[in-house]
N, C-alpha and C positions, 0 to 999 in steps of 0.2 A: 603486624604492620600498624601504622598510625591510622586514626579515624575508624578503627574497628574493621578494617578491610583485611581479609586473611587469605584470599584465594584468587588465583588467576587461571583461566582456562588455557589449555595447551594449544594455542594458535600457532600457525605457521604461515606468516604473511607471504613468503615466497611461493609456497604451494597455492595459496589463495589467488595470487595474481595469475599463476599458470592455469588454474581451473577456470578463473573468470575469463581469461583471454581465449582459452580453448572453447568454453561454452558459448561465448559471443560468436566465434567463428562457426560453430555448429549451428547456431540459430540462423545466422545469415546464410550459410550454405544450404540449410534445409529450405528456407524461404525462396532463395534463388532457384533451387532445384524444382520447386513447385511450379515456377514460371517456365523454366526451360523444358519441363516435361512436355508441355503442349507443342512446342516447336520441334522437339525431338521426335515425338510420335507422328506428327504431321509429315515430317521430312522422310522418315523411314517407312512408316506403314500408312500409305495413302492410296486408295481409300482405307478406312479403318477395317480391321478384321479382328479375329479372335486374338491373335498375337499382339496386335496393337492395343486392344483394350486391356489385355493381361499386363502388358508392359506399363501401360499408363497407371493402372491401379497399384501395381507393385512399386513403381517409382514414387507415387504419391504417398503410400504408406511409409516407405523408407524415409522420404523427406520429412514427414511429420515426426517420425521416430527420432531422427537426427535433431530436429528442432527441440523436441521434448527432452532429449538427453542434454542439449545445450542449456536449457533452462535449469535443469538440475545441477549442472556444473557451475553455472553462474551463481545460483543460490549457495552452493557449498563454498565457492570461492569467496563470496561476500562475507560469509560467517567467519572465515579465517581472517578476513581483513577488517572486521567490525572493531570499533574502538572500545578499549577496556582501560579503566583507570585503576591504579593501585593506591590512589589517594584522591580525595575530593578537591578539585581545583576551584579557585576563586573565579568569580565572574558570573554574569547573568546566564540563567538556564531555565528550561521548562522541565518540571519533575513529573514523571509518568509513573503512576502507581496502579498496579493491577494484580489480580490473583495469578499465580504462576501458571495456572491452567489456560490462561489467555495466550501464552507464548506460542508463536507460530500460527496464530489464527489468520485465515485468509481474509484480505480486504477485497471489496468488490467495487471496481471502477465503473463509473458511468461513461459509456462510450457511444451513447445513442444520439439520434437526431443529428446526423453528420451532414445533412444536405442543407447547409447554410452558406451563403456567400456574403462577404468573404469568409472562408473557412477559418475558424478560430484555431490558432496554433496550439491551444491547450489540448485539442483532440490528439494531435500527434505526440504531444508531451506525455499524455497518459499511456499511449502505446509504448513510448520509449521507456517510461518508468517500469512497465511490465517486463520488458526485455532485460532491463538492468537489474531486475530482482526485487524491485519495490512492490512486493505482492502481499505482504502481511499488513495487518491493521496497524501495528506499531510503526512499521516502516513508512507507511503513507502519512501518519501523523508527524513523524520526524521530518519528512520531506516538506510538509506544509509549513512547519515552523522554522525551517532551516535559515531563513533570512532574518528571523527575529532573535532566536537564541537556540543553542543546541538542546536536544532532548536527552535527558538522563533518566536512568532507572536503576533499580536493584536487580542484579542477576540472580537467576535461579541457582540455589546451592548445588554444587557438584556437577553442573552441566558441563559437557566436554567442550562445546563450542557455543559462543553467544549467538543469540538470534539477531536478525538484521533489524536495524532501526536505531534505537537509543544507545547512547554511551552507557556502558554498564560498570557497576562497582559490585564487589562480592563481599558480604558482611559476615561477621561472626554471629552465630546464632544466639549467643548469650546476651549481647547488647545491641541487637539490630534496631530496636525501637528508638533508642536514643539517637542513633545516626540518621534514621529515616525522618524523625521529627525535626532534626536540625537541618537536613537537606530541604525539607518542605518549607521551613521558615525562610531559608536563604534564597528560595526560588522566585522567579517572576510569576509563575503560574503552576498550579498543580492540576494535572488531568488524571482523574481517578476513575478507573473502570469499576462499575458496580459488581458486587459479589455477595455471597452469603456467609463467608467465613468470619470468625472473630477478628482476624487480622485486618480485614477490610473495615469492619465497624470501628476498630481502634483508630485506623487511619482517618476515618471521617471525623471522629471526635477530636483528634489532634488538629485537623485542618480547620474546623470551626473554632477551636480554641485559639489558634495562633495566626490564622490568615484573615485577610480582608475578604469581603464577599466576592470582589472581582478577581480574586486570585484562585478560585476553585471552579473547576468544570467537571461535571459527571459525564462519563462516556458510556454509551449503551450499545456495545457491539453485539453481534449475533454469536451464539455459543457454538464452539466446536468447529472442526474443519469440514463437517459433512453438511453444513447449512446450504451449500450450493445444490445438493441433490435432494435434501429433505427440508424444503423451505417451511412447510406448515409446522413440522415438529420443531424446527429451529425458532420460529416465531413464538410458538407456545412456550418453549423453554425460556426464551428471552423474557417473555411477559411474566412467567413464574418467578424467575430470578429477580426481576425488578420488583414484583409485589412483595417478595420476602425481604428484599433490601429496604423497600419503602416502609414496611411494617416495623422492622427492627430499628430503623433510624427515625421513627416518628417522634421520639422524645429528644432527639438530638438537634434536628433542624428546627429553627424558630417557626417556619411555615411549612405546611404539608407539601410534599412533592406531588406533582400532577399524577393522576391515576391513568390517563390514557397516553401511551407512548408510541402509538402507531406513527410511522414515518419519522419518528424522533431519533436523532443521532446523538445530540448532546443536550445537557441541561446546565445553564449558567445562572448566576444570581445577581440581583441588583444590590444597591447599597443597604437595603434592609433585609437581605437574605431571602427575598421573594424569588422563587425559582421561575426561570424563563426557558421555554422549550425552543430548541433550534432544530426545526424539522425540514425535511425535504418537501418542497411544495408539490402538489399533485400535478401541476403543469409548470415545471420549472423552466429555467433558461434553456435555450437551444443547446448550448454547450456550457460546461463549467467556466466561470469567469477566471481570468488570469489573476494571479496573486499580486495585487498592487498595494504596496505599503508606504508609498511616499507621503510625507507630511501628515503622518498619523501618530497619535500618542500610543504608548505601550499597550494600554487596555484596548484601544481601537484596533491595533495590529492583531491582538489576540482574537478579537471578534472576526476580523477579516479572514484570518487563517481558518477559524472554525466554520465560517460561512463557506469558504472554498471546500473544506472537507465535506460539509453537508451536501454540496452539489456534486462532489466526486464520488463519495461513498454511497452506494445505492442498495436498495433491498434486493437480495440475490434471487431473482427469478431465473432459473438456470437456462431455460430455452431462449429467453430474451437476451441474456448476456452472451450466449453462444452466437446468436445472430449478429449482435452488435460487434463482437470481437471479429467475426468473419468479415463484416462490412468494413470495419476500420482497417483490417489487414489488407483487404482488397484495394481500398482507396489510397492508402498511404505507402504501401509496399509493392503489391503485385502490379497494380495499374501503372505506376511510374516506371517500373522495370520493363514491363511489356512495351510501354510507349517508346522507351529508349531503344529496345531491341528492334522494334518495327522501324524506327527511324534509321538505325544503322543498316538494316536490311535494304531499305529503300535507297540509302546513299550508296551502298555497295553496288546496287543494280545500276545506278546512274554514273558510277565512277568511269566506265569506258567513254560515255558520252561527254562527261566533263573533261576527260583527258584529251579528247579530240579538239576541244575548243582552244586548248593551249598548245 
């Protein structure tokens, strides 16, 4: 094919829609079942006994299992429906470069400090993104830049289905460098995940040779899918990867990259290629700010999207994230459903009295 593109994954959009719809139904059914369990147990087994407790626990486990199955179906469906191009289209876009080992890496949402009035709708949007399958690092970046330009990247050779997030193109191995270089030059912005491979170092050289300073951003994600449970090792690995990258690129960048990257999510550059850290503040906003892009230049829009990502992507402390997710699920799903059910119960009890009035 033209533009060095040679391969398309075996996607089935019809199957993807079916999986996505079924998964959404399973997620909602599981969450609603969690709420209805309380009413069912109270109405059948009151006061509570051994059978009531056993039924409660069994129903809760089944409900969570159905929701978990739904999330897997949603993710599988979205991979079948992910956009793939057999040629590079014209138009503005953000170019995402990363080692292929970064594919499928989990992103960690900030869902904390929910007790603010009025409640920021961004909190609900984060939970909605999770349910819709925007759970990978790449997918969250694609969502943040969706109002500015589409996110594009190079697909991993021979993968059966594309990952969720960027629009993918699949290149011939013989001339991939030429195509990548041209796509970087034509992009609005290049977001480059740090790495230790020779390919990443070549990409850095090409970016500094062909791009303006405000067109390059370095991303510093956590390594691997096990960062959620092995935070200390993930932080050490992230620092080791960055130190290796910093050492190997010392002769490439005009100014040295910062040595301390604690709480840092991205590094961008001013007009003289001086690196600037974009870090999550120790005491950040109550909730991530909404993505407001009105009356802003292209460069300012990029910074706004990166600031939003910095406030949304958090350091993965597993027990905190578990509590935050449980709180958000309770506030925005379980509590409203329970309130509606209680209201309907009260109205049904008052129905005979209201009927006598008419």
